[in-house]
KEKE-3310 file (N, C-alpha, C; in steps of 0.2 Angstrom, whole numbers, plus 5000, padded with zeros to 4 digits):
npx = (5668:5666:5673:5667:5663:5665:5681:5686:5689:5691:5700:5717:5731:5742:5737:5735:5748:5753:5748:5757:5764:5756:5752:5742:5735:5722:5728:5739:5737:5738:5734:5716:5706:5696:5679:5677:5689:5688:5687:5673:5669:5676:5671:5660:5645:5646:5660:5672:5673:5685:5687:5697:5694:5689:5694:5695:5690:5691:5705:5708:5703:5712:5724:5721:5720:5731:5732:5728:5714:5698:5685:5672:5663:5650:5650:5638:5632:5621:5607:5608:5621:5625:5634:5633:5635:5633:5632:5636:5633:5642:5638:5645:5651:5638:5633:5620:5619:5615:5612:5614:5610:5619:5625:5641:5647:5642:5646:5660:5661:5668:5669:5668:5678:5695:5702:5700:5698:5697:5693:5692:5685:5693:5686:5673:5660:5651:5637:5637:5641:5630:5621:5626:5625:5611:5606:5612:5606:5593:5595:5598:5586:5578:5584:5594:5601:5617:5630:5636:5642:5650:5647:5647:5637:5625:5611:5603:5609:5622:5639:5652:5661:5655:5643:5648:5653:5641:5634:5642:5642:5629:5630:5638:5651:5658:5667:5678:5676:5684:5697:5700:5703:5714:5724:5731:5740:5733:5727:5714:5705:5693:5686:5682:5691:5690:5703:5706:5700:5707:5720:5717:5721:5712:5707:5709:5717:5708:5712:5706:5707:5712:5727:5736)
npy = (5674:5689:5699:5713:5726:5743:5749:5742:5727:5725:5719:5724:5730:5728:5719:5708:5705:5702:5689:5679:5677:5671:5658:5644:5650:5650:5649:5643:5631:5614:5597:5594:5593:5580:5576:5563:5561:5565:5561:5560:5555:5561:5573:5586:5595:5612:5613:5621:5624:5628:5635:5635:5645:5648:5657:5675:5683:5675:5674:5688:5690:5681:5688:5700:5695:5688:5673:5656:5652:5657:5657:5652:5640:5633:5618:5605:5591:5579:5569:5557:5556:5562:5575:5592:5609:5625:5641:5658:5660:5667:5677:5670:5661:5656:5655:5656:5668:5670:5665:5648:5630:5617:5601:5593:5589:5598:5610:5608:5607:5606:5617:5627:5625:5622:5617:5611:5613:5608:5615:5616:5625:5629:5629:5624:5615:5600:5603:5617:5618:5612:5622:5633:5629:5627:5640:5646:5638:5643:5656:5652:5646:5658:5663:5674:5687:5688:5698:5711:5722:5720:5723:5723:5729:5728:5720:5715:5708:5696:5691:5678:5676:5683:5676:5665:5672:5677:5665:5658:5667:5666:5653:5655:5655:5667:5677:5691:5703:5714:5711:5700:5706:5713:5704:5703:5711:5722:5732:5733:5735:5734:5723:5707:5693:5676:5670:5677:5671:5659:5664:5669:5660:5652:5641:5623:5613:5600:5584:5578:5576:5566:5568:5560)
npz = (5582:5572:5561:5557:5560:5556:5554:5565:5564:5551:5537:5534:5524:5532:5542:5534:5530:5542:5545:5542:5553:5562:5571:5565:5555:5542:5530:5532:5539:5544:5543:5544:5559:5561:5566:5571:5577:5590:5607:5613:5626:5636:5637:5645:5650:5649:5646:5635:5617:5606:5590:5575:5563:5545:5531:5527:5537:5549:5549:5551:5564:5571:5569:5576:5589:5592:5591:5587:5587:5582:5586:5598:5607:5618:5626:5626:5635:5632:5640:5634:5631:5619:5610:5609:5603:5609:5602:5598:5582:5569:5555:5544:5529:5526:5539:5552:5560:5573:5590:5593:5594:5590:5582:5587:5575:5566:5570:5568:5555:5538:5530:5540:5550:5553:5563:5580:5598:5615:5631:5649:5662:5677:5690:5687:5691:5688:5691:5689:5676:5670:5673:5666:5653:5652:5653:5641:5632:5633:5627:5615:5610:5609:5599:5599:5590:5582:5588:5579:5582:5593:5607:5623:5632:5625:5627:5617:5607:5604:5604:5601:5612:5621:5624:5631:5643:5648:5650:5659:5670:5674:5679:5691:5689:5686:5674:5672:5660:5659:5665:5657:5645:5648:5648:5636:5623:5611:5597:5598:5611:5617:5615:5619:5616:5610:5613:5624:5634:5636:5639:5652:5662:5669:5663:5658:5646:5638:5635:5622:5609:5596:5588:5581)
capx = (5669:5665:5676:5663:5662:5669:5687:5688:5693:5692:5707:5721:5737:5746:5735:5736:5755:5755:5746:5762:5767:5750:5751:5735:5731:5719:5732:5745:5736:5740:5728:5710:5704:5689:5675:5678:5695:5687:5685:5668:5668:5680:5668:5654:5642:5650:5666:5672:5676:5688:5688:5700:5689:5692:5693:5699:5687:5694:5712:5708:5702:5718:5729:5720:5720:5737:5731:5726:5707:5694:5678:5671:5656:5649:5649:5632:5632:5614:5606:5610:5628:5627:5638:5631:5638:5629:5637:5633:5635:5643:5635:5650:5650:5632:5631:5614:5620:5612:5614:5611:5612:5621:5629:5648:5649:5640:5651:5666:5660:5675:5669:5669:5683:5701:5705:5696:5702:5693:5695:5687:5686:5695:5681:5667:5657:5645:5631:5638:5641:5623:5617:5628:5621:5604:5605:5614:5600:5587:5596:5597:5579:5576:5588:5597:5605:5624:5632:5641:5645:5654:5645:5645:5632:5619:5608:5599:5613:5628:5644:5653:5664:5650:5639:5652:5653:5634:5632:5646:5640:5623:5632:5642:5658:5659:5674:5678:5678:5690:5703:5702:5705:5720:5729:5735:5741:5730:5725:5707:5705:5686:5682:5684:5692:5690:5709:5707:5698:5713:5725:5715:5724:5706:5705:5714:5715:5705:5715:5700:5708:5718:5731:5741)
capy = (5681:5691:5705:5717:5733:5747:5752:5738:5721:5724:5717:5729:5727:5726:5713:5702:5703:5699:5682:5674:5675:5669:5650:5641:5654:5645:5648:5639:5626:5607:5592:5596:5588:5577:5575:5556:5561:5568:5557:5564:5553:5565:5580:5587:5601:5618:5614:5626:5621:5633:5633:5639:5646:5648:5664:5681:5685:5671:5677:5695:5689:5679:5694:5705:5692:5684:5667:5652:5651:5663:5656:5648:5638:5630:5611:5602:5583:5578:5564:5551:5556:5566:5581:5598:5615:5631:5646:5664:5659:5673:5676:5669:5655:5654:5654:5659:5674:5670:5660:5642:5624:5612:5595:5594:5588:5604:5615:5607:5606:5608:5624:5632:5624:5619:5614:5613:5611:5608:5617:5616:5630:5625:5629:5622:5608:5597:5607:5624:5617:5611:5628:5637:5626:5629:5647:5646:5635:5648:5661:5649:5646:5664:5665:5680:5689:5689:5705:5713:5728:5718:5728:5719:5732:5727:5714:5712:5704:5693:5688:5671:5676:5686:5671:5662:5676:5677:5659:5657:5671:5663:5647:5656:5655:5673:5679:5698:5705:5719:5707:5696:5710:5716:5699:5703:5718:5723:5738:5732:5734:5734:5717:5701:5688:5669:5668:5680:5666:5655:5668:5670:5655:5649:5635:5618:5609:5593:5580:5574:5576:5562:5571:5556)
capz = (5581:5565:5560:5552:5563:5553:5558:5570:5562:5544:5535:5531:5521:5537:5545:5530:5530:5549:5545:5541:5559:5566:5570:5563:5550:5538:5524:5534:5543:5541:5542:5548:5564:5560:5572:5573:5581:5596:5612:5617:5632:5640:5637:5649:5649:5652:5643:5629:5611:5602:5583:5570:5557:5538:5527:5529:5543:5554:5549:5554:5572:5574:5569:5581:5596:5592:5593:5582:5587:5581:5588:5604:5609:5624:5625:5630:5634:5634:5644:5630:5629:5613:5611:5605:5604:5609:5601:5594:5576:5565:5548:5539:5526:5527:5546:5553:5563:5579:5595:5590:5597:5584:5584:5586:5568:5562:5572:5566:5547:5535:5528:5545:5554:5551:5569:5586:5604:5621:5637:5655:5668:5683:5695:5684:5693:5684:5692:5686:5669:5668:5674:5661:5647:5652:5651:5634:5628:5633:5623:5608:5609:5608:5593:5600:5585:5583:5589:5574:5585:5599:5612:5629:5635:5621:5628:5612:5603:5608:5600:5604:5618:5626:5626:5637:5649:5651:5653:5665:5676:5677:5683:5696:5687:5682:5671:5671:5654:5659:5667:5652:5640:5650:5647:5630:5619:5605:5595:5599:5618:5620:5613:5623:5610:5612:5616:5631:5639:5637:5643:5659:5667:5672:5659:5657:5640:5639:5629:5619:5601:5594:5583:5578)
cpx = (5668:5667:5672:5663:5667:5675:5689:5692:5693:5699:5710:5727:5741:5744:5736:5743:5756:5752:5752:5765:5762:5750:5743:5732:5729:5724:5738:5744:5737:5733:5722:5709:5697:5685:5676:5685:5694:5684:5679:5666:5671:5676:5662:5652:5646:5657:5666:5675:5678:5689:5692:5696:5693:5690:5696:5696:5690:5701:5712:5707:5709:5724:5728:5721:5726:5736:5729:5718:5703:5687:5678:5664:5656:5647:5642:5633:5625:5613:5608:5617:5630:5630:5635:5635:5633:5634:5633:5636:5636:5640:5641:5649:5644:5629:5624:5614:5616:5614:5610:5614:5613:5625:5636:5650:5648:5645:5658:5666:5666:5674:5669:5675:5689:5704:5700:5700:5697:5696:5690:5689:5688:5690:5674:5665:5652:5639:5631:5638:5634:5619:5619:5625:5614:5602:5607:5609:5594:5588:5596:5590:5576:5579:5591:5602:5613:5626:5637:5645:5650:5653:5643:5639:5625:5617:5604:5602:5619:5633:5647:5656:5659:5645:5642:5652:5646:5632:5636:5644:5634:5625:5636:5649:5660:5666:5673:5681:5684:5697:5705:5705:5712:5726:5733:5735:5737:5728:5717:5707:5698:5682:5686:5685:5691:5697:5710:5705:5704:5719:5723:5718:5718:5704:5711:5712:5713:5708:5710:5701:5714:5721:5736:5739)
cpy = (5682:5698:5710:5724:5737:5750:5748:5732:5720:5723:5723:5726:5724:5720:5707:5700:5699:5692:5677:5673:5673:5661:5648:5645:5649:5644:5644:5633:5619:5603:5594:5591:5586:5576:5568:5556:5563:5562:5560:5561:5557:5572:5580:5594:5607:5619:5619:5622:5627:5631:5638:5639:5647:5655:5670:5684:5682:5674:5683:5694:5686:5684:5698:5702:5688:5677:5662:5652:5657:5663:5652:5646:5634:5622:5609:5594:5582:5571:5557:5551:5559:5573:5586:5604:5621:5637:5652:5663:5665:5672:5675:5662:5652:5653:5658:5666:5675:5665:5653:5636:5619:5606:5597:5594:5594:5609:5615:5605:5609:5615:5629:5631:5620:5615:5616:5610:5612:5611:5617:5621:5626:5624:5627:5615:5606:5601:5614:5623:5616:5618:5633:5635:5628:5636:5649:5643:5640:5653:5658:5648:5652:5667:5672:5682:5689:5697:5708:5719:5726:5722:5724:5722:5731:5721:5711:5708:5702:5690:5682:5671:5679:5681:5667:5666:5676:5671:5657:5661:5668:5657:5648:5656:5661:5675:5687:5700:5710:5716:5703:5700:5713:5711:5699:5710:5717:5730:5738:5731:5734:5728:5711:5695:5681:5667:5672:5675:5661:5658:5670:5666:5651:5642:5630:5614:5602:5589:5575:5573:5571:5565:5567:5554)
cpz = (5574:5564:5555:5554:5559:5557:5563:5568:5555:5542:5532:5528:5527:5541:5541:5530:5537:5549:5545:5548:5564:5565:5569:5558:5545:5531:5525:5537:5540:5541:5547:5553:5562:5567:5575:5577:5588:5601:5616:5624:5638:5641:5642:5648:5653:5649:5637:5623:5607:5595:5579:5564:5550:5535:5530:5536:5549:5555:5553:5562:5575:5574:5575:5588:5597:5594:5587:5581:5586:5583:5594:5605:5615:5623:5629:5629:5636:5638:5640:5628:5623:5615:5606:5607:5604:5608:5597:5587:5572:5558:5543:5536:5526:5534:5547:5556:5569:5584:5593:5594:5591:5586:5584:5579:5564:5564:5569:5558:5544:5532:5533:5549:5551:5557:5575:5592:5610:5627:5643:5660:5674:5689:5693:5686:5688:5684:5689:5679:5666:5668:5668:5654:5647:5650:5644:5630:5627:5628:5615:5606:5607:5601:5593:5594:5587:5583:5585:5577:5591:5605:5618:5633:5631:5623:5623:5607:5606:5603:5604:5611:5624:5628:5632:5643:5652:5654:5659:5671:5679:5681:5689:5695:5683:5680:5670:5664:5654:5661:5661:5646:5641:5649:5641:5627:5613:5603:5597:5607:5621:5618:5617:5617:5614:5616:5622:5636:5641:5641:5650:5664:5670:5669:5658:5650:5642:5633:5626:5612:5600:5588:5580:5571)
residu = (MET:TRP:PRO:LYS:ARG:ALA:GLY:LEU:LEU:ALA:PRO:THR:ALA:ALA:ALA:LEU:VAL:ALA:LEU:VAL:SER:VAL:PRO:GLY:SER:SER:ALA:LEU:SER:GLY:SER:ARG:ILE:GLU:THR:ARG:GLN:VAL:ASP:THR:ALA:LEU:LEU:ARG:SER:GLY:ASP:LEU:VAL:PHE:ARG:ALA:GLY:ARG:GLY:TRP:GLU:ALA:ASP:ALA:VAL:ARG:VAL:MET:SER:GLN:THR:VAL:PHE:SER:HIS:VAL:GLY:ILE:VAL:GLU:ARG:ASP:GLU:ARG:GLY:ARG:ILE:PHE:VAL:ILE:HIS:ALA:ALA:PRO:PRO:GLU:ASN:GLY:GLY:ARG:GLY:HIS:VAL:GLU:ARG:VAL:SER:LEU:ALA:ALA:PHE:ASN:ALA:PRO:HIS:TYR:ALA:SER:ASP:ILE:VAL:PHE:TYR:ARG:HIS:ALA:GLY:MET:THR:PRO:GLU:ALA:GLY:ALA:SER:ALA:VAL:GLY:HIS:ALA:ARG:ARG:LEU:ALA:GLU:ARG:ARG:ILE:PRO:PHE:ASP:GLU:ASP:PHE:ASP:LEU:ALA:ASP:ASP:GLY:ALA:ILE:TYR:CYS:THR:GLU:LEU:VAL:LEU:ILE:ALA:TYR:GLU:GLU:SER:GLY:SER:ALA:LEU:SER:PRO:GLU:ARG:LEU:ALA:ARG:ASN:ARG:PHE:SER:ILE:VAL:ASP:ASN:VAL:VAL:PHE:PRO:ALA:ASP:LEU:LEU:ARG:SER:GLY:SER:PHE:THR:GLU:ILE:ASP:ALA:VAL:ASP:ARG:SER)
# end
């Protein structure tokens, strides 16, 4: 996510004060999760990786969505077992501002991430996961720009959660944006946040991170 749209997610005094009650705020987070702590053998194509970002932009998303995680990407496991992430990269901290395919280490780079966690859709078969990844990769190859207006009706630009919705629909595991947005209370009711995916009840956490 990238909170830039005027009047939508720009930080306010109230939002900044509210950060103290948001678990995982970058100002309050503990030890960072390093990529080497991830058991990539447990991951497969179509899984989702949620990221707790850094900076006021990520904090604003957390305030608006009442959660730890501010960004989401789609996991790809290639034929050699390497893990990549396809995501709509926001133009934050030097981000490119378009859909891209990057290594897990790049997605979890220290200047972007303070924490990551992995989830799997309950109905996502390996075949459906491969289909979702294939569609997401095509969007990455086209370098579709990041949607700073968070407009699901705009096919010319995509934000992070929107990429998941599009790819999952292509795979036959469609998620309803309207139902997702109804699962939480927020002053922003026309944007699907990464946390809305988790609140849907359709995803199970993958115990792939060693937090010891």
